[in-house]
N, C-alpha and C positions, 0 to 999 in steps of 0.2 A: 593397114599392112600387117598380115599374119605374123607375129614374133616366132622367132624359129623353134622347135625343139629342143628341148634340153637333152642332149644326148647322155645316158646313163649305162655306165659300165654294169655289166654283172656282178654280182659280189661274191659268187662262184669262181667267176674267169680271174678276177682279181685275185683272189686265196691262190689259186692254182701257179698262176704268174709268180707270186710273192714266194710260192714252196719250193718252186723250181728255181728261183734266183737263190734261196739261202740253202737248199740242199747244195747247189753247184758250190758254193763259198765255202760252206764247211766240209766237201768233200777235197776240194784244192786244198784247206789248210791241213786236213788228215795226211795227204797226201804230201807235203812239204815237210810236213812232223816225221811221218815213217821215213823219208829220205833222210831225214837228219838220224834217226835210232839207226837206219843203216849204216851210213857213215859213221856211226862212233864203233859199230861192232866190226865192221872193216879195221877201223883204225887199231881195235883191242885185238883183232886176230894178226895183222902185220907189228905191232908191237912185242905180242908174244913169239911170233916168229921171229924174230930181231934178239930178243933175250935166249930163247933156247939155240941160238946161233952163236952166242958170245957167252961169258961165263955164266955159270950155275951157282950165283951169289946173289945174293938181295942188295946188295952196295951197288952192284953192276945193275941192276932194273931200276933203282933209283936213280944214279948219274946217267944214265941213258934218259927216262922220262923228263929228268930237269934240262938237259941239253936238250931234248927234242922238243919242251914246251918255251925253252930261251926263243928257240927258232922260229916254230910255229905262231908264239904270242905278236912277234913283232911284224909276221906278213898278214895273220887273219885275225889276231885282236884275243880279247880273254876268253872266247871260247875255246881255247886251246890251252889252256894254263897247266901246269903239273896237276892239279887236283883232278881236272877234267879227264886228262890223259889217263889218270889212273882209274879213275870209274870207268874207260873205255877199255882198261884191261880186265877189271874187274866183272864188267858187263859180258867179253867176250868168253871170260872162263865160268860163269854162271850159265849161260845160254849158248852153248856151243854150235849149236844147229841154228842157222839166221834163218833157213824155212821154217822153222817153228815160232817165230817172233809175231807178235799179235800187230796187224797194220792199225787198229783202231789205237793203240797205246803209242804215246809220246814218250821224249826221253826222260822229262822229268817223273812219268811213273816207272818208267825203268829205273831209273836211279834210286826211288825209294825202294823198289823192290829189290834190288842186287844188294842191301844193306841188309836185307833179312837173313841171316845164315843158318838156318831152320829151315830144312828143304819142304815139310810140309806148311808149316806158315805161311812160306812164300808162296806153294802154289795156292793155297786157300784165298789170300790177298788177291792173288792174279787171276783166280777165277771170280772171285766176287766183285771184281773192277771190271771184269767182261759182263759179267752175269748182268748188273747194275749200272752200266755204262758209267761209273765212277769217274769224278775229274780228278787232275791229280791233289787237287787240294781237298779232297772228300776222301780219296784213300790214304793223304799224309794223315787227316784226323782218324780214321778207322785206326789205324795203327797205331798212332799216340794214344787213343783210349784204351787201347789193348781188346780191340773186339774180340779176335781172337782167342785169347788169354782168358775171358768172360765168359765165353762158350762154352769153352774146356771146363768151367768150374762147375757145370752141370750139364756136358753130354761127354760121352768118351771121342777122342780125336778121329776116329775110324768114320762115326755116324755124322761129326761136323765136316768131314770131306767129300762122305758121298752124297748130301744134302747141297753141297758149293760145286760138285763136279754134274748135278742133275741126275745121280743115279737112283735117288728114290726123291720123294716130294715128303718133307718133313711130316713126322706121324707127330708130336707131343709138342706142346706150347715151349718145353723147355729147349726145344733144339732153335728157337725163333726168339725167345724172350730173353733179354737177359740180365743175369743181379750179379752187380749192383749196373745201375743206367749211369751214364755220364751225361750231366748237363752242361758242361761248362761253356755251351755256345750260348746260355741264358746272361751272362755275367751277374749273377748275384754272388754275393759275399757270402762263403758258407756260416758264418758266425752272425748274418743280418735277421731280424725278427720279420717275418711277413706271413701273409695269411694265403690259405689254398686258391683265393681269386687273383692272388697274387704272381703265385706260381702259375696258377692256369693262363692268367693273362701274358705272361711272359712264351709260356709253351705255345700260345696258338701265336705271338708276334712274330715268334721263330721255329713257324711249323714244318718247314720244309727241312732245316736242320733237326728238328724231333723226329721226322718223318726217316730220316737217315740212319738216327741212332734207334729207333724201332726196329727198322731191318728190312728184311722183304716182304714184299707183299703186302704192305701196311696203305689203307688209303682213309681219308678223313671222311667221317659220317656228319658228327656232331657236337655240339657243345651244350652245354647245360640241358641235358635233354632230358624233357619234362616228362614224368611219370606220374599220370592221376588214379590212386586207388582209391575207389568211392570220394571222400570227402578230404585227403589226405594228397598232400604235392608233396614229390621229390624230383629231386634234380641231378642225374648222373652227369660227371664231369665231363668223359671227355669221352666218346663213343668211336671205335675206327672199324673198318672189315680187314679181314685177310684174306687175300685170294687165294693163297697155297694151304691155310688149313683150312680153308672154306667156313669161317663162320665171324660172328661180330665179337670183338675183343672192346670190353668196359674198362675205363682205366679211372680210379677214384684217387685224387691225391690229397696226402695228408702231411703237413707239416710237423708232428709228432710222431712218436713211437706208435706205431700201429696198438689197438685195441680190440678184443673180443666183438665189442659194436661195431667196427669200423668192419669187419668181417662178415659180420652177419648183414650190414646195410649193403654191402657189396654182393653178398650172396641172393638178396633179395632183387637185387636190381637183373644180374644173371639168369633169377627164374622169372624175372619179367619178358624179359629178352626171350629167353627158349621158348615160352608158352604165348607170347602173342606179335613175334618180330621174326623169328627164325622159322626160313621157309622151310618144308620136310626133307629136302635131299641138303640142307645144311647141315655142320657139326656142330654141338654144343656151344653155346656162346663160353668165353673166356672173360674172367674179372681178373684186373690185376690191380692191387693196390700199391700204389707208389709212393714210398715213404721215406720221412726223415732218419728213421729207424723200425727195427721189426723185431719178432722173436719169433723163432722157427716153432720151437716147439708149442709157444700160445696158438701158431696159424696149425699146428699138428692136428691138435687137439680139441680145436674147435671145429675143426672139419672134418667128415666122415674119413675112415680109412681108404677108400678108394677116390677120393678126391683127386682129380688131374684138370680142375677148369678155373680153379680158385688159387692164384700166386699171387705172393708178396716180394718185392721188389725195391733195394733201398737204394734210392737217389743221392748222388755226390755232384757237387758245382763245382769240380776241378778234374784234371788228367790225372789217372792214376798213375803211379810210378809202376815197375815191372818189380820191383820190389814188393811192395804191396799188393801186386796181383798174385805173386808167388806165396805171400803170406796167408792170402786168403785162401789158394789152392790147396795150400797145405791143411789148414782148417777144416776144409770141405772134406777132404778125403779122410780127415782122422774121425769126424762126425759118420761119415760114410762106413766105415772100419766098425764102429761103435754099434 
């Protein structure tokens, strides 16, 4: 008696079915999340109408929210606490047009955004969240790392917003690459002694977080890329490609203050990529020295005056404070004026 033929599902068919289910579930979750966003907006609108119809005093608003929270929490739970209702009011005050709300954003993301008082800064994070599909946690990390302020250290506000609005593509590496880079996600102690290979290993282990820190358009290409020049072997630490700048990006890791030898080594890697890997229609390769400390004058005088492909960026293993970023911006402006 012949054995029955084993029925085998087509792999593409199974993949298509899985994608339909996953997409439907994701859409359903987003739909529920956005309904919650609209509910909080409507609560904020109604609270504001009630306040405006009452006494024009801050104490009235405080008492109104507290009594309302007492009523709503008893019936609907902690999602309607005094703090949450205050956020609703702030949400409505910040986004007066409900039709302009983004359906892909959840309440957690909007709560983060409404706590940014600067309109340009809030617009930047809103646009970049939409452009890059940041989760709430990713948005929170970018805000806490001072992404906007760090970009302003080497760019003017107008150009930063133009790129975020997609009014133009970035034209210079400094419009994307940050200095300093914040690597708090590695979990390394700032005072610990470690080698370049340890830092590299940590970055590869946390590649998704590192790509978030690198920013728009980066994709990973290679680690310890072998470069053979006659009988001499060299290894470039990390190689990426940036689709916005349309070029390779080579990152060399240095756990010490950079030297002119470090710059020369990276320049050689960049030259190699330009002459052997770069396609004719691609832009020149960019090299980044990611270092524990740097000397901007050393970089300036080691490289030609028209250099725009070799950059030095200092890394730090902790999240910066607003005060630290403000002080860094002040120093950068002083150096620029000189």
